[in-house]
C-alpha positions in Angstrom: -54.5 79.8 56.4 -53.1 78.5 53.2 -54.4 80.3 49.9 -55.8 77.0 48.7 -57.9 76.6 51.9 -59.1 80.0 51.6 -60.4 79.6 48.0 -62.1 76.2 49.0 -63.8 78.1 51.9 -64.9 80.9 49.6 -66.2 78.5 46.9 -68.3 76.4 49.5 -69.8 79.8 51.1 -70.6 81.0 47.6 -72.3 77.9 46.5 -74.3 78.0 49.9 -75.5 81.4 49.4 -77.1 80.5 46.2 -78.8 77.5 47.7 -80.0 79.6 50.7 -81.6 82.0 48.2 -83.5 79.1 46.4 -84.6 77.6 49.8 -86.0 80.8 50.9 -87.7 81.5 47.6 -89.1 78.3 47.6 -90.4 78.5 51.2 -92.1 81.8 50.2 -93.8 80.1 47.2 -94.9 77.2 49.2 -96.4 79.2 52.0 -98.3 81.3 49.8 -99.7 78.4 47.6 -102.2 75.7 48.2 -99.3 73.6 49.9 -99.3 75.9 52.9 -101.2 73.5 55.1 -98.7 70.6 54.2 -95.8 73.1 54.9 -97.1 74.1 58.1 -98.0 70.5 59.2 -94.7 69.2 58.3 -92.8 72.0 60.4 -95.1 71.3 63.3 -94.6 67.4 63.1 -93.7 66.3 66.7 -90.6 64.5 67.1 -89.7 62.9 70.5 -86.6 61.0 71.8 -86.6 59.5 75.1 -84.2 57.4 77.3 -85.6 56.3 80.6 -87.0 59.5 82.3 -85.2 61.7 80.0 -87.1 63.0 77.2 -86.8 65.6 74.5 -90.0 66.3 72.5 -90.1 69.2 69.9 -91.7 70.0 66.9 -89.6 69.4 63.7 -89.1 73.3 63.3 -87.3 73.3 66.9 -85.3 70.2 65.9 -83.9 72.2 63.0 -83.3 75.3 64.8 -82.0 73.7 68.2 -80.4 70.6 66.8 -79.1 71.0 63.2 -78.2 74.7 63.9 -76.0 73.3 66.8 -74.0 71.7 64.1 -73.9 74.9 62.1 -72.4 76.7 65.4 -70.0 73.9 66.1 -68.7 74.3 62.5 -68.6 78.4 63.4 -66.6 77.4 66.4 -64.2 75.2 64.7 -63.6 78.0 62.1 -63.1 80.5 65.0 -60.7 78.5 66.8 -58.5 77.9 63.7 -58.5 81.4 62.9 -57.6 82.5 66.4 -54.7 79.9 66.6 -53.1 80.0 63.2 -55.4 82.4 60.8 -56.4 85.8 60.3 -57.3 86.5 63.8 -54.0 85.5 65.2 -52.4 88.4 63.7 -53.1 91.7 65.5 -52.0 93.9 62.5 -54.3 92.3 60.0 -57.2 91.8 62.5 -57.6 95.2 64.0 -59.5 96.8 61.1 -62.3 94.1 60.5 -62.6 93.7 64.3 -63.3 97.4 64.6 -65.5 97.2 61.5 -67.6 94.3 62.9 -68.0 96.3 66.2 -69.6 99.3 64.3 -71.8 96.7 62.1 -73.2 95.5 65.4 -73.7 98.6 67.5 -75.1 100.9 64.8 -77.9 98.7 63.5 -78.9 97.8 67.1 -79.1 101.3 67.8 -81.2 102.3 65.0 -83.8 99.2 65.7 -83.9 100.3 69.4 -84.5 103.9 68.6 -87.4 102.9 66.1 -88.9 100.5 68.5 -88.3 102.5 71.7 -91.2 102.1 74.1 -92.4 98.6 73.0 -90.8 96.1 75.7 -91.7 93.1 73.4 -90.5 94.5 70.2 -87.1 95.6 71.9 -86.4 92.1 72.5 -85.4 92.0 68.9 -82.6 94.7 69.1 -80.1 92.2 68.0 -81.6 90.9 64.9 -80.2 93.5 62.5 -76.8 93.1 64.2 -75.9 90.1 62.3 -74.2 89.5 59.0 -74.8 86.3 57.0 -71.3 85.0 55.9 -72.5 82.8 53.1 -74.9 85.1 51.4 -72.5 88.1 51.7 -69.5 86.2 50.1 -71.8 84.7 47.8 -72.7 88.0 46.5 -69.1 89.0 46.4 -68.0 86.0 44.7 -70.2 86.9 41.6 -67.9 89.7 40.8 -64.9 87.0 40.5 -61.5 88.4 40.0 -62.9 91.9 39.7 -62.4 92.3 43.3 -59.1 91.8 45.3 -58.6 89.0 47.4 -57.7 91.2 50.2 -61.3 92.7 50.2 -62.6 89.0 50.4 -60.5 88.3 53.3 -61.5 91.4 55.0 -65.2 90.8 54.6 -64.5 86.9 55.7 -62.7 88.1 58.7 -65.3 90.8 59.5 -68.1 88.1 59.3 -66.2 85.7 61.5 -65.9 88.4 64.3 -69.5 89.2 63.7 -70.4 85.5 64.4 -68.4 85.8 67.7 -70.4 88.7 68.6 -73.8 86.9 67.6 -72.7 84.1 70.0 -71.9 86.3 73.0 -75.3 88.0 72.4 -77.3 84.9 72.2 -75.3 83.4 75.7 -76.0 86.8 77.4 -79.1 88.2 76.2 -81.3 85.2 74.8 -81.1 82.7 77.9 -83.7 82.3 80.4 -85.3 79.9 83.2 -82.1 78.4 84.0 -82.2 74.6 85.3 -79.4 74.0 88.0 -79.5 70.3 87.6 -79.0 70.4 83.7 -76.3 73.1 84.2 -74.4 70.8 86.5 -74.4 68.2 83.8 -73.4 70.5 81.2 -70.4 71.5 83.5 -69.4 68.0 84.0 -69.6 67.4 80.3 -67.3 70.5 79.7 -64.8 69.1 82.4 -64.7 65.8 80.6 -63.9 67.7 77.3 -61.2 69.6 79.0 -59.5 66.3 80.3 -59.7 64.8 76.9 -58.1 67.9 75.4 -55.3 68.0 78.0 -54.6 64.2 77.7 -53.9 64.7 74.1 -56.6 62.5 72.7 -56.8 62.9 69.0 -59.6 60.5 68.2 -62.7 62.8 67.4 -65.3 60.0 68.6 -65.1 60.7 72.5 -65.3 64.3 71.8 -68.5 64.1 69.8 -70.0 61.4 72.4 -69.4 63.9 75.3 -70.5 66.9 73.0 -73.9 65.0 72.6 -74.5 64.8 76.3 -73.3 68.4 76.6 -75.8 69.4 73.8 -78.7 67.5 75.6 -77.9 69.2 79.0 -77.7 72.8 77.5 -80.9 72.1 75.7 -82.6 71.4 79.2 -80.6 74.1 81.0 -82.4 77.0 79.5 -79.3 78.3 77.7 -79.7 78.0 74.0 -78.6 74.5 72.7 -76.7 75.8 69.7 -74.0 77.2 72.1 -72.8 73.7 73.1 -71.6 73.4 69.4 -69.3 76.4 70.0 -67.9 75.1 73.3 -67.4 71.5 71.9 -65.6 73.1 69.1 -63.1 74.9 71.3 -62.0 71.5 72.7 -61.2 69.8 69.5 -57.5 69.5 69.0 -55.9 71.7 66.2 -52.4 70.2 66.3 -51.1 66.8 66.0 -47.5 66.8 67.0 -46.8 63.6 64.8 -48.4 64.6 61.7 -49.6 68.3 61.0 -51.5 67.3 58.0 -53.9 65.3 60.0 -55.1 68.0 62.6 -58.5 66.7 64.0 -60.1 70.2 63.9 -59.2 70.7 60.2 -60.1 67.4 59.3 -63.5 67.7 60.9 -63.8 71.2 59.7 -63.4 70.0 56.2 -65.8 67.1 56.4 -68.6 69.1 58.0 -68.4 72.3 55.7 -70.3 70.7 52.7 -72.8 69.2 54.8 -73.6 72.5 56.6 -73.4 74.5 53.5 -75.4 72.5 51.2 -77.7 70.7 53.6 -78.2 72.4 57.0 -78.2 76.0 56.1 -80.6 75.6 53.1 -82.8 73.4 55.3 -82.9 76.1 58.0 -83.7 78.7 55.6 -86.6 76.7 54.0 -88.1 76.2 57.6 -87.8 79.5 58.7 -88.7 82.0 55.7 -92.2 80.9 54.8 -93.8 84.5 55.1 -97.3 84.8 54.1 -97.8 87.9 51.8 -101.5 87.7 52.1 -102.5 91.5 53.1 -98.9 92.5 53.2 -98.5 96.1 51.8 -96.0 98.9 51.9 -97.6 99.9 55.5 -96.5 96.6 56.6 -93.2 97.3 56.1 -93.5 100.5 57.9 -94.4 99.0 61.3 -91.7 99.5 63.9 -90.5 96.0 63.9 -89.8 95.2 60.4 -88.9 99.0 59.6 -86.4 98.7 62.4 -84.7 95.6 61.1 -84.5 96.6 57.5 -83.3 100.2 58.4 -80.9 98.6 60.9 -79.7 96.2 58.2 -79.3 98.4 55.2 -78.5 102.0 56.9 -77.0 100.8 60.1 -74.4 98.3 58.6 -73.1 100.6 55.9 -72.8 103.5 58.5 -71.4 101.3 61.2 -68.9 99.2 59.2 -67.6 102.1 57.0 -67.5 104.9 59.7 -65.7 102.6 62.3 -63.3 101.6 59.7 -62.6 105.2 58.7 -62.0 106.2 62.1 -59.8 103.3 62.9 -57.6 104.1 60.0 -57.7 107.8 60.5 -56.5 107.4 64.3 -53.8 105.0 63.1 -55.1 102.1 64.9 -55.5 100.0 61.7 -54.8 100.4 58.0 -56.5 99.5 54.9 -55.7 96.0 53.2 -53.3 96.3 50.4 -54.8 97.1 47.2 -58.2 97.9 48.6 -59.7 101.5 48.3 -62.4 103.2 50.4 -65.1 102.8 48.0 -64.6 99.0 48.1 -64.7 99.1 51.8 -68.1 100.8 51.4 -69.3 98.3 49.1 -68.4 95.5 51.6 -70.3 97.6 54.3 -73.4 97.5 52.3 -72.9 93.8 51.8 -72.7 93.4 55.7 -76.3 94.3 55.6 -77.2 90.8 54.4 -78.3 89.3 57.7 -80.7 86.4 56.6 -79.5 83.1 58.5 -78.2 84.5 61.7 -80.9 87.5 61.8 -83.7 84.8 61.2 -82.0 82.7 64.1 -81.8 85.6 66.7 -85.3 86.6 65.7 -86.5 83.1 66.5 -85.1 83.4 69.9 -86.3 87.1 70.5 -89.9 86.4 69.7 -90.5 82.8 70.2 -92.6 83.8 73.2 -93.5 87.3 72.0 -97.0 87.2 70.7 -98.5 89.6 68.3 -97.6 89.2 64.7 -93.9 89.5 65.0 -93.2 86.4 63.7 -94.0 87.6 60.3 -92.9 91.2 60.7 -89.4 90.3 61.5 -88.8 88.0 58.5 -90.4 90.7 56.3 -87.8 93.3 57.7 -84.9 90.8 57.4 -85.9 90.0 53.6 -86.3 93.4 52.7 -83.2 94.7 54.4 -80.9 91.8 53.3 -82.2 92.1 49.4 -81.6 96.0 49.6 -78.1 95.3 50.9 -77.3 92.7 48.5 -78.5 94.6 45.4 -76.8 97.8 46.5 -73.5 96.3 47.5 -73.2 94.1 44.3 -74.1 97.3 42.1 -71.6 99.5 43.6 -68.7 96.9 43.6 -69.5 96.0 40.0 -69.7 99.7 38.8 -66.3 100.6 40.5 -64.6 97.3 39.2 -65.8 98.0 35.7 -64.9 101.6 35.8 -61.4 100.6 37.2 -60.8 98.0 34.3 -61.9 100.6 31.7 -59.5 103.1 33.1 -56.7 100.4 33.2 -57.4 99.6 29.6 -57.5 103.4 28.5 -54.2 104.0 30.2 
């Protein structure tokens, strides 16, 4: 990936992180004010689309989570394909450390949550919630340090977060899919075959892919598989190379056009729709309930333990090496930032507890917010402290 493209990506993700924070705070304010009935009524507004006998009827909240977030996952899929074909994920030597770190950052948080909630079958459905890193928020916090952290550290976090996204996609596909409709799956497979034919025939016009992709999304939505996965599948069929003009790659053009819309529009809207937590009756004991405690502990402790320990073992065993100019304290700082779950954690929690019952819809968001805030503050404080000391040592020397 060219340096200019990396800088543009980081700039967009950083700004998106700030907007996400504003949207989350605004949702909390509205939910705990006299405007709460309006907020709830807005998210519950029924929206219906029908063509003949085919009908999709959902409240506005689910259109955001199933529809707009499919565009977010489409963008994630585009980024993954580009990274696999010609970016950081195409170089085994560079990708080994962040891949292993990402595995630790998913496994240990999930294990901590499972341990705390063992014995409660409904609560255990949320085991994957703390196993997700919010790339926008994490990079947003890291960007606040500017040039005080090396670009290699930013690339390490970026690659780790992308691999983490891949893991989240696999988890959603395998563990959060139920009540499959064979007829809808047949239509989905037919759409995938059509996308394959378009790609193999070298079609570079994006329009046919998007039309078939819309059919794929509707079929997947009706199939019982989560609709957002249609966005990832569609992305992997978008052509990445144009033999006649390398500068006009359909995938890169589409990624460039979509990124601002997703970063500045879709993700903040998702955050606003999903982070409205009522603080009425909330106390320290509320956070100590198994679900929010498992999520918060998984995000804050699980990620720093998992990412750092797996990275350390990979380097000591000779499987990977530290990025040039990066030390172990900086890796630990990034491990702390990986505990910022937010967007992906909120999304997985909506899948885990949408049919759960109880008060988990509030509990999980409380745990996500607490764990993410702790991770952000601790990671930023550590990285700022060591960058300041490093600068002071350089000036003194």
